[in-house]
DOLUMMI-450493 format. One record per residue (C-alpha): x, y, z; residue in three letters; residue number from 1. Coordinates in Angstrom, 3 decimals. Example, Ala and Ser with C-alpha at 12.3 -4.5 7.8 and 13.67 -1.06 7.14 Angstrom:
2
{r {12.300,-4.500,7.800},ALA,1}
{r {13.670,-1.060,7.140},SER,2}
This chain:
389
{r {214.122,-82.598,11.996},MET,1}
{r {215.744,-85.547,11.051},ALA,2}
{r {213.586,-88.595,10.345},ARG,3}
{r {213.870,-92.056,13.359},LEU,4}
{r {214.399,-95.165,12.080},ASN,5}
{r {211.820,-97.108,13.967},LEU,6}
{r {211.864,-101.218,14.754},PRO,7}
{r {209.438,-102.696,12.178},PHE,8}
{r {207.055,-103.331,14.982},ALA,9}
{r {206.907,-99.754,16.066},PHE,10}
{r {206.361,-98.613,12.115},ARG,11}
{r {202.636,-97.354,10.913},ARG,12}
{r {201.635,-99.628,7.999},ARG,13}
{r {199.597,-98.445,5.720},PRO,14}
{r {195.730,-98.117,5.868},THR,15}
{r {192.701,-98.005,3.945},ALA,16}
{r {190.961,-94.364,3.503},PRO,17}
{r {189.089,-93.138,6.163},PRO,18}
{r {185.379,-93.762,6.194},GLU,19}
{r {183.143,-90.517,5.132},ALA,20}
{r {179.888,-90.630,7.720},LYS,21}
{r {176.831,-88.517,7.640},ALA,22}
{r {176.721,-86.184,10.761},SER,23}
{r {173.670,-84.285,11.896},ARG,24}
{r {176.289,-82.002,13.232},THR,25}
{r {177.607,-81.207,9.751},GLN,26}
{r {180.061,-78.866,9.475},ALA,27}
{r {182.738,-78.296,12.123},LEU,28}
{r {182.887,-80.071,15.423},ILE,29}
{r {185.156,-77.916,17.839},ALA,30}
{r {186.978,-79.817,20.965},LEU,31}
{r {188.279,-77.483,23.673},ILE,32}
{r {190.520,-79.535,26.177},GLY,33}
{r {192.313,-78.817,29.392},GLY,34}
{r {196.026,-78.196,29.089},HIS,35}
{r {198.159,-78.715,31.947},ARG,36}
{r {200.385,-75.457,32.883},PRO,37}
{r {203.871,-75.105,31.802},GLN,38}
{r {205.639,-74.100,35.195},TRP,39}
{r {209.116,-72.121,34.736},THR,40}
{r {212.024,-75.340,35.781},PRO,41}
{r {213.379,-74.758,39.315},ARG,42}
{r {216.902,-73.828,38.350},ASP,43}
{r {219.103,-70.850,38.610},TYR,44}
{r {218.781,-69.602,34.518},GLY,45}
{r {215.183,-70.100,34.306},ALA,46}
{r {214.623,-68.333,37.568},LEU,47}
{r {216.696,-65.668,36.495},ALA,48}
{r {215.528,-65.559,33.177},ARG,49}
{r {211.702,-65.593,33.571},GLU,50}
{r {211.829,-63.861,37.098},GLY,51}
{r {214.618,-61.086,37.459},TYR,52}
{r {215.142,-60.195,33.761},GLN,53}
{r {211.721,-60.567,32.398},ARG,54}
{r {209.170,-59.933,35.575},ASN,55}
{r {209.182,-55.963,37.062},ALA,56}
{r {207.787,-57.305,40.143},VAL,57}
{r {210.388,-60.145,41.052},ALA,58}
{r {213.210,-57.767,39.562},HIS,59}
{r {212.370,-54.686,41.584},ARG,60}
{r {211.798,-56.591,44.344},CYS,61}
{r {215.038,-57.975,44.488},VAL,62}
{r {216.781,-54.805,43.553},ARG,63}
{r {214.905,-53.270,46.766},LEU,64}
{r {216.097,-55.667,49.103},ILE,65}
{r {220.306,-55.909,47.339},ALA,66}
{r {220.173,-52.077,47.020},GLN,67}
{r {219.116,-51.704,50.983},ALA,68}
{r {221.189,-54.488,52.073},VAL,69}
{r {224.383,-52.778,50.430},GLY,70}
{r {223.790,-49.428,52.208},GLU,71}
{r {223.957,-50.978,55.650},VAL,72}
{r {226.518,-49.242,57.465},ARG,73}
{r {228.154,-52.094,59.792},PHE,74}
{r {229.980,-51.605,63.092},THR,75}
{r {233.042,-53.891,64.442},LEU,76}
{r {233.326,-54.767,67.891},SER,77}
{r {235.583,-57.278,70.066},GLU,78}
{r {233.673,-58.373,73.088},GLY,79}
{r {231.352,-56.357,73.319},GLY,80}
{r {233.527,-52.921,72.565},ARG,81}
{r {233.357,-50.891,69.553},GLU,82}
{r {236.594,-51.038,67.294},ILE,83}
{r {236.653,-47.754,65.258},ALA,84}
{r {239.449,-49.288,62.631},ALA,85}
{r {240.401,-52.539,61.665},HIS,86}
{r {241.966,-54.573,58.858},PRO,87}
{r {238.717,-56.228,58.557},LEU,88}
{r {236.624,-53.547,58.068},THR,89}
{r {239.320,-52.294,55.469},ASP,90}
{r {238.897,-55.251,53.421},LEU,91}
{r {234.716,-55.327,53.477},LEU,92}
{r {235.152,-51.562,52.237},ALA,93}
{r {237.161,-52.320,49.397},GLN,94}
{r {237.152,-56.261,48.691},PRO,95}
{r {238.827,-56.254,45.592},ASN,96}
{r {239.968,-53.481,42.629},PRO,97}
{r {236.555,-53.812,40.658},ARG,98}
{r {234.476,-54.020,43.611},LEU,99}
{r {232.919,-52.142,46.529},SER,100}
{r {231.984,-52.895,49.788},GLY,101}
{r {228.278,-52.105,48.707},THR,102}
{r {228.646,-53.730,45.608},GLY,103}
{r {229.908,-56.954,47.778},LEU,104}
{r {226.876,-56.955,49.982},MET,105}
{r {224.635,-56.137,46.960},GLU,106}
{r {225.303,-59.302,45.211},ALA,107}
{r {225.427,-61.744,47.795},LEU,108}
{r {221.900,-60.361,49.265},ALA,109}
{r {220.705,-60.643,45.394},ALA,110}
{r {222.039,-63.915,45.046},HIS,111}
{r {220.228,-65.145,47.932},LEU,112}
{r {217.262,-63.769,46.466},MET,113}
{r {217.624,-65.407,43.015},LEU,114}
{r {219.517,-68.766,44.152},ALA,115}
{r {219.122,-69.502,47.834},GLY,116}
{r {223.035,-69.715,47.790},ASN,117}
{r {226.008,-67.204,47.745},ALA,118}
{r {229.712,-67.645,47.706},TYR,119}
{r {232.571,-65.781,48.232},VAL,120}
{r {236.252,-66.610,47.225},GLU,121}
{r {239.394,-65.414,49.788},ALA,122}
{r {242.268,-64.912,47.954},VAL,123}
{r {245.448,-64.501,50.481},ALA,124}
{r {248.881,-63.926,50.236},LEU,125}
{r {251.447,-64.543,52.574},GLY,126}
{r {248.697,-65.947,54.674},GLY,127}
{r {246.720,-62.735,54.878},ASP,128}
{r {243.564,-62.090,53.110},VAL,129}
{r {243.993,-59.645,50.526},ARG,130}
{r {240.915,-59.814,48.607},GLU,131}
{r {237.271,-60.922,48.581},LEU,132}
{r {235.393,-62.118,45.353},HIS,133}
{r {231.942,-62.941,44.290},ILE,134}
{r {231.089,-66.517,42.472},LEU,135}
{r {228.006,-67.039,40.241},ARG,136}
{r {225.891,-69.713,42.246},PRO,137}
{r {225.210,-71.673,39.069},ASP,138}
{r {228.789,-72.431,38.553},ARG,139}
{r {229.275,-73.839,41.704},MET,140}
{r {229.083,-77.337,42.545},ARG,141}
{r {229.238,-78.972,46.555},VAL,142}
{r {231.886,-81.677,46.459},VAL,143}
{r {230.596,-83.773,49.920},PRO,144}
{r {232.820,-85.633,51.920},GLY,145}
{r {233.272,-88.813,53.861},ALA,146}
{r {231.286,-87.386,56.758},ASP,147}
{r {228.744,-85.661,54.419},GLY,148}
{r {229.675,-81.816,55.008},TRP,149}
{r {231.274,-80.180,52.047},ALA,150}
{r {234.857,-80.518,51.562},GLU,151}
{r {235.800,-78.900,48.727},ALA,152}
{r {234.152,-76.676,45.916},TYR,153}
{r {233.786,-77.005,42.270},GLU,154}
{r {233.980,-73.767,40.058},TYR,155}
{r {233.208,-74.223,36.412},THR,156}
{r {233.535,-71.949,33.889},ALA,157}
{r {234.518,-71.680,30.151},GLY,158}
{r {234.247,-75.190,30.186},GLY,159}
{r {237.225,-75.734,32.811},ARG,160}
{r {236.991,-76.385,36.649},SER,161}
{r {238.478,-74.710,39.469},VAL,162}
{r {238.480,-77.084,43.245},ARG,163}
{r {238.811,-75.452,46.190},PHE,164}
{r {239.607,-77.629,49.128},VAL,165}
{r {237.879,-76.278,52.494},GLN,166}
{r {241.463,-76.064,54.460},ASP,167}
{r {243.115,-73.382,55.666},GLY,168}
{r {242.444,-70.546,58.150},SER,169}
{r {239.926,-69.379,56.529},PRO,170}
{r {239.328,-71.775,53.966},PRO,171}
{r {239.096,-70.397,50.514},PRO,172}
{r {235.190,-70.481,50.098},ILE,173}
{r {232.352,-69.052,51.972},LEU,174}
{r {228.926,-70.719,51.485},HIS,175}
{r {225.776,-68.421,52.505},VAL,176}
{r {223.033,-70.792,52.032},ALA,177}
{r {218.991,-70.012,52.993},LEU,178}
{r {216.876,-72.554,54.557},PHE,179}
{r {215.982,-75.588,52.296},ASN,180}
{r {214.063,-78.382,53.717},PRO,181}
{r {214.941,-80.932,51.353},LEU,182}
{r {218.332,-80.637,50.530},ASP,183}
{r {221.663,-80.549,52.981},ASP,184}
{r {223.964,-78.237,50.608},HIS,185}
{r {221.824,-76.265,48.754},TYR,186}
{r {219.549,-73.251,49.656},GLY,187}
{r {216.106,-72.734,48.630},ALA,188}
{r {215.454,-69.128,47.057},PRO,189}
{r {212.307,-66.694,47.188},PRO,190}
{r {212.420,-66.503,44.284},LEU,191}
{r {211.377,-70.237,43.649},GLU,192}
{r {208.328,-69.865,46.539},ALA,193}
{r {206.972,-67.500,44.311},ALA,194}
{r {207.436,-69.418,40.723},GLN,195}
{r {203.319,-70.284,40.345},VAL,196}
{r {202.404,-66.590,40.967},ALA,197}
{r {205.612,-65.156,38.772},LEU,198}
{r {204.249,-67.879,36.067},ASP,199}
{r {201.143,-66.465,36.347},LEU,200}
{r {201.805,-62.732,35.953},HIS,201}
{r {204.130,-63.404,32.831},ASN,202}
{r {201.078,-65.729,31.725},ALA,203}
{r {198.954,-62.751,31.746},ALA,204}
{r {201.621,-59.981,30.592},GLY,205}
{r {202.106,-62.451,27.316},ALA,206}
{r {198.378,-62.801,26.819},TRP,207}
{r {197.615,-59.317,26.877},ASN,208}
{r {200.562,-58.756,24.514},LYS,209}
{r {199.066,-61.149,21.963},ALA,210}
{r {195.507,-59.892,22.263},LEU,211}
{r {196.954,-56.185,21.044},LEU,212}
{r {198.720,-58.011,18.194},ASP,213}
{r {196.076,-59.249,17.287},ASN,214}
{r {193.799,-56.194,16.831},SER,215}
{r {192.911,-56.285,20.257},ALA,216}
{r {190.176,-58.962,19.738},ARG,217}
{r {190.160,-62.548,21.219},PRO,218}
{r {190.706,-65.406,18.590},SER,219}
{r {188.106,-67.290,17.311},GLY,220}
{r {186.293,-69.506,15.064},ALA,221}
{r {184.799,-69.391,11.144},LEU,222}
{r {182.560,-72.343,10.829},VAL,223}
{r {181.329,-73.624,7.784},TYR,224}
{r {177.537,-74.334,7.543},GLY,225}
{r {177.131,-75.275,4.190},GLY,226}
{r {176.570,-78.501,2.226},ALA,227}
{r {179.870,-80.578,2.091},GLY,228}
{r {183.253,-79.562,3.565},ASN,229}
{r {186.090,-76.644,2.235},LEU,230}
{r {187.969,-77.869,0.207},SER,231}
{r {192.172,-77.936,0.676},ASP,232}
{r {192.701,-75.050,-1.869},GLU,233}
{r {189.378,-72.989,0.054},GLN,234}
{r {190.762,-73.936,3.224},PHE,235}
{r {194.045,-72.250,2.125},ASP,236}
{r {192.933,-69.362,0.636},ARG,237}
{r {190.523,-68.589,3.652},LEU,238}
{r {193.539,-68.794,6.099},LYS,239}
{r {195.870,-67.086,3.668},GLU,240}
{r {192.966,-64.122,3.506},GLU,241}
{r {192.685,-63.853,7.592},LEU,242}
{r {196.795,-63.947,8.419},GLU,243}
{r {196.965,-61.046,5.545},GLN,244}
{r {194.366,-59.045,5.890},ASN,245}
{r {192.628,-59.395,9.403},PHE,246}
{r {195.750,-60.066,11.639},SER,247}
{r {198.221,-57.516,13.587},GLY,248}
{r {197.385,-53.800,14.823},SER,249}
{r {197.602,-52.172,11.531},ALA,250}
{r {194.332,-54.170,10.235},ASN,251}
{r {192.661,-52.913,13.750},ALA,252}
{r {189.052,-52.915,13.391},GLY,253}
{r {188.921,-53.921,10.022},ARG,254}
{r {185.405,-55.890,9.101},PRO,255}
{r {185.067,-59.196,8.180},LEU,256}
{r {183.327,-60.139,4.891},LEU,257}
{r {181.662,-63.423,5.600},LEU,258}
{r {180.185,-65.304,2.461},GLU,259}
{r {179.310,-69.075,1.534},GLY,260}
{r {177.570,-69.973,4.678},GLY,261}
{r {180.522,-68.844,6.925},LEU,262}
{r {179.899,-67.579,10.676},ASP,263}
{r {182.421,-65.989,12.906},TRP,264}
{r {182.036,-67.498,16.743},ARG,265}
{r {184.405,-65.987,19.410},PRO,266}
{r {185.945,-68.772,21.670},LEU,267}
{r {188.211,-67.456,23.798},SER,268}
{r {186.866,-65.465,27.272},LEU,269}
{r {187.028,-61.577,27.100},SER,270}
{r {189.572,-59.749,29.536},PRO,271}
{r {186.777,-58.612,31.288},LYS,272}
{r {185.386,-62.219,31.755},ASP,273}
{r {189.007,-63.268,32.961},MET,274}
{r {189.555,-60.266,35.111},ASP,275}
{r {193.635,-60.293,34.102},PHE,276}
{r {193.805,-56.930,35.854},LEU,277}
{r {193.243,-58.488,39.025},GLU,278}
{r {194.765,-61.959,38.768},ALA,279}
{r {198.041,-59.706,37.608},ARG,280}
{r {197.721,-57.706,40.666},ASN,281}
{r {196.942,-60.857,43.107},ALA,282}
{r {199.751,-62.380,41.450},ALA,283}
{r {202.606,-59.287,41.943},ALA,284}
{r {201.182,-59.173,45.748},ARG,285}
{r {202.079,-62.715,46.113},GLU,286}
{r {205.773,-62.265,44.756},ILE,287}
{r {205.767,-59.806,46.728},ALA,288}
{r {205.135,-61.659,49.706},LEU,289}
{r {207.307,-64.273,48.845},ALA,290}
{r {210.157,-61.792,49.235},PHE,291}
{r {209.340,-60.211,52.204},GLY,292}
{r {208.151,-56.872,50.598},VAL,293}
{r {205.118,-54.508,51.229},PRO,294}
{r {203.367,-54.131,48.375},PRO,295}
{r {202.520,-50.130,48.896},MET,296}
{r {206.512,-50.383,48.002},LEU,297}
{r {205.892,-51.612,44.508},LEU,298}
{r {202.739,-49.226,44.054},GLY,299}
{r {200.445,-52.251,43.595},ILE,300}
{r {197.301,-51.396,43.677},PRO,301}
{r {194.243,-52.831,46.217},GLY,302}
{r {196.683,-53.146,49.051},ASP,303}
{r {195.654,-51.083,52.038},ALA,304}
{r {197.648,-53.037,54.647},THR,305}
{r {200.121,-50.385,56.271},TYR,306}
{r {198.754,-46.937,56.865},ALA,307}
{r {201.582,-44.822,55.067},ASN,308}
{r {204.470,-45.047,53.071},TYR,309}
{r {206.962,-44.816,55.909},SER,310}
{r {205.181,-47.480,57.908},GLU,311}
{r {205.563,-49.962,54.950},ALA,312}
{r {209.343,-48.835,54.883},SER,313}
{r {209.800,-49.446,57.846},ARG,314}
{r {208.102,-52.836,58.192},VAL,315}
{r {210.486,-54.078,55.242},LEU,316}
{r {213.765,-53.241,57.128},TRP,317}
{r {212.149,-54.635,59.864},ARG,318}
{r {211.465,-57.795,59.055},GLN,319}
{r {213.462,-58.226,55.546},THR,320}
{r {216.427,-56.383,55.174},VAL,321}
{r {218.277,-56.346,58.443},LEU,322}
{r {217.587,-59.579,59.576},PRO,323}
{r {219.655,-60.519,56.436},LEU,324}
{r {222.076,-57.917,56.675},ALA,325}
{r {222.650,-59.065,60.309},ARG,326}
{r {223.249,-62.819,58.707},ARG,327}
{r {225.374,-62.236,55.985},LEU,328}
{r {227.604,-60.066,58.629},GLY,329}
{r {227.637,-62.826,61.072},GLN,330}
{r {228.909,-65.175,58.015},GLU,331}
{r {231.634,-63.049,56.949},LEU,332}
{r {233.391,-62.698,60.447},THR,333}
{r {233.111,-65.801,61.094},GLY,334}
{r {234.505,-66.977,58.850},TRP,335}
{r {237.674,-64.032,58.320},LEU,336}
{r {238.170,-63.503,61.786},ALA,337}
{r {240.396,-66.187,62.194},PRO,338}
{r {242.790,-65.087,59.654},ALA,339}
{r {242.823,-61.922,61.943},PHE,340}
{r {244.047,-64.161,65.412},GLY,341}
{r {240.718,-63.560,66.810},THR,342}
{r {237.115,-65.470,66.961},ALA,343}
{r {235.536,-62.653,68.983},ARG,344}
{r {234.641,-60.350,66.425},LEU,345}
{r {231.391,-59.330,65.030},ALA,346}
{r {229.739,-57.205,62.617},LEU,347}
{r {226.400,-55.351,63.112},GLU,348}
{r {224.365,-53.144,61.049},PRO,349}
{r {224.404,-49.688,62.395},ASP,350}
{r {220.508,-48.662,63.446},LEU,351}
{r {221.398,-45.375,63.811},ASP,352}
{r {222.289,-45.091,60.229},ALA,353}
{r {219.088,-46.543,58.934},VAL,354}
{r {216.818,-43.654,57.948},GLU,355}
{r {213.771,-45.802,57.866},ALA,356}
{r {213.922,-46.500,61.631},LEU,357}
{r {214.792,-42.903,62.776},SER,358}
{r {210.793,-42.195,64.404},PHE,359}
{r {211.713,-45.373,66.207},GLU,360}
{r {215.090,-44.451,67.479},ARG,361}
{r {213.672,-41.018,68.477},GLU,362}
{r {211.176,-42.783,70.470},ALA,363}
{r {213.844,-45.087,71.875},LEU,364}
{r {215.898,-41.722,73.002},TRP,365}
{r {212.818,-39.867,74.557},ARG,366}
{r {211.936,-43.014,76.869},ARG,367}
{r {215.379,-43.893,78.044},VAL,368}
{r {215.786,-39.809,78.935},ASN,369}
{r {213.193,-39.729,80.546},GLU,370}
{r {213.916,-42.421,83.010},ALA,371}
{r {215.765,-40.902,86.048},ASN,372}
{r {216.456,-44.212,87.735},PHE,373}
{r {219.093,-45.234,85.185},LEU,374}
{r {222.475,-43.990,85.311},THR,375}
{r {224.247,-42.536,82.374},GLU,376}
{r {226.397,-45.642,81.496},ASP,377}
{r {222.786,-47.810,81.635},GLU,378}
{r {221.339,-45.091,79.399},LYS,379}
{r {224.006,-45.906,77.126},ARG,380}
{r {223.891,-49.209,76.723},GLN,381}
{r {219.660,-48.783,76.468},ALA,382}
{r {220.250,-47.211,73.541},VAL,383}
{r {222.779,-49.376,72.357},GLY,384}
{r {226.596,-47.305,72.757},TYR,385}
{r {229.198,-48.939,74.645},GLY,386}
{r {230.424,-48.003,78.171},LEU,387}
{r {232.250,-44.700,78.114},ARG,388}
{r {236.172,-44.553,78.522},GLY,389}
């Protein structure tokens, strides 16, 4: 570490040797003070590393939601009538040679969960949109205009920046952002709301790992009760012996031989006292709550909110997956529809293709079929089908 050249007024002046004063406590005084918690920074890189890459609960929540959104089958309609084939559906089915339609929706959902923002670039040739590409949210910067709204987006990668001016039909960049009460341009991700629980869950895992590395024993202190103090040589030798002979899993259970007035006193609370297992489960449930995933689907014990696995799966689709998929469908059609000469196109999730909702669908069909006062066309509309002909 480089030495700082401080001004003369801030340099430490030579001081007299400290006085040795007698004390009735004689040998050792251990001061244990509280420390401020170290929270994960609220930026995309830190949250993605500590959450998605290093926390199994957050990783599973993101994957569960993103994969479910990617599996949603959409139906395209214009003016309330379903369209079987259209260039827009072909584009969304194969956005570019390296990405499928499932991958596109999955990446959009994952970016929203991790960053609160998702960006799609439209590549046009001859006025026609030919390809769609996903852009990383941490590399994108909003460029506000005179009116406060985004007039351009600046993407930086590899030391180079590209500016996308938001003109044309459609504009080159689609920006999907989750609601953020404190920012006009960038969204707030669910992972940020779960930051406290995320850090608690990771810290508990790190503590348990360190405990196992230290022979599965809590830390403690060697208290010297003899006359005077240990010399520097004695202190260094004692410290070296402890590190070499009594630390690590290879030395688990090895007895500690104390001499010369030494006494071992444990300082840390035991895992039973701290109840780390329940603390981890509570933190895991809070992470799942932030993402909108029923804890039962993650295998977290102690959650009996749902009667069975099927009900929990249905809640996931109804309260989390389908609202997000419907939002993405509306954003994509609102962005791309003008390029196809109309603004009346709509993408809606096909609920009949969702296996988790099969029980609801069967119950609806049964009730509608037994309604003798409805005509055939009214029954078709009641179950979500368009008019015949």
